[in-house]
C-alpha positions as CSV (number, residue, x, y, z in Angstrom):
1,M,-7.2,10.5,-2.6
2,T,-9.8,10.2,-5.3
3,D,-12.5,7.5,-5.4
4,R,-10.4,5.6,-8.0
5,D,-7.3,5.7,-5.7
6,K,-9.4,4.2,-2.9
7,M,-10.8,1.5,-5.2
8,V,-7.3,0.6,-6.5
9,H,-6.0,0.6,-2.9
10,D,-8.7,-1.7,-1.5
11,Q,-8.8,-4.0,-4.5
12,T,-5.0,-4.4,-4.6
13,L,-4.8,-5.3,-0.9
14,K,-7.8,-7.7,-1.2
15,L,-6.1,-9.5,-4.1
16,R,-2.6,-9.6,-2.8
17,L,-2.8,-10.1,1.0
18,K,-3.4,-13.7,2.2
19,N,-6.3,-12.7,4.5
20,H,-7.3,-9.1,3.9
21,A,-10.2,-9.2,6.3
22,A,-7.9,-10.0,9.2
23,A,-5.3,-7.4,8.3
24,Q,-4.8,-4.6,10.8
25,F,-4.1,-1.0,9.6
26,I,-2.7,2.1,11.3
27,G,-3.9,5.5,10.1
28,E,-5.1,6.4,6.7
29,P,-3.2,5.7,3.5
30,K,-1.3,8.6,2.0
31,L,-1.0,9.5,-1.7
32,A,1.9,11.0,-3.8
33,V,1.5,11.8,-7.5
34,N,4.5,12.2,-9.8
35,P,4.6,14.7,-12.7
36,K,4.1,11.9,-15.3
37,G,0.9,10.7,-13.7
38,G,2.0,7.7,-11.7
39,R,0.5,7.4,-8.2
40,L,2.0,6.0,-5.0
41,I,-0.3,5.0,-2.1
42,C,1.5,4.3,1.2
43,G,0.3,2.9,4.5
44,T,1.0,0.6,7.4
45,V,-0.3,-3.0,7.8
46,N,0.0,-6.0,10.1
47,A,-1.0,-8.8,7.7
48,P,-1.5,-12.5,8.5
49,N,1.0,-14.9,7.0
50,G,0.4,-18.3,5.5
51,F,0.9,-20.0,8.9
52,G,-1.9,-18.1,10.7
53,G,0.4,-15.7,12.5
54,Y,1.0,-12.0,11.9
55,N,4.1,-10.5,10.3
56,G,4.1,-7.4,12.5
57,F,3.4,-3.8,11.4
58,Q,5.2,-2.9,8.3
59,P,4.9,-0.2,5.5
60,Y,3.2,-1.0,2.2
61,A,3.3,0.8,-1.1
62,I,1.0,0.5,-4.1
63,V,2.2,1.9,-7.4
64,Y,-0.1,2.4,-10.3
65,V,-0.5,4.6,-13.4
66,P,-4.2,5.5,-14.1
67,H,-3.8,6.4,-17.7
68,I,-2.3,3.0,-18.7
69,K,-5.2,0.6,-18.9
70,N,-3.2,-2.7,-18.8
71,F,-0.9,-1.6,-15.9
72,S,-1.6,-3.7,-12.9
73,P,-1.0,-2.1,-9.5
74,I,2.2,-3.2,-7.8
75,L,2.2,-3.9,-4.1
76,T,5.4,-4.0,-2.0
77,L,5.7,-4.7,1.7
78,G,8.4,-4.0,4.3
79,P,11.7,-2.1,4.0
80,V,11.4,-1.6,0.2
81,A,8.0,0.0,0.6
82,G,9.3,2.2,3.4
83,I,12.1,3.4,1.1
84,D,9.7,4.1,-1.7
85,C,7.3,6.0,0.6
86,R,10.0,8.1,2.3
87,G,11.5,8.9,-1.1
88,A,8.1,10.3,-2.1
89,G,7.9,12.4,1.1
90,L,5.4,10.0,2.7
91,H,6.1,8.5,6.1
92,P,3.9,5.5,7.0
93,S,2.8,5.4,10.6
94,L,4.5,2.8,12.8
95,P,3.3,1.7,16.2
96,S,5.2,3.1,19.2
């Protein structure tokens, strides 16, 4: 991952998760790049919900296109993120 990928990853999670500081992560995020320049960052997170509890470990996916300036990164969590990541050949870590 490039420095920009890491910045997009960190900023997206900070802005979109309810309490990023309390989120628990497994492993390092993985990156896939498509031929047209889009980027997919996948990982696994146990994020706090709005009631103070945790949702359990689940995959997340961040999609962004670096060469399009006004394209905001898209974050998905759960089964949809898992499908996106597996489709790109990335398999987020899940606890045993």
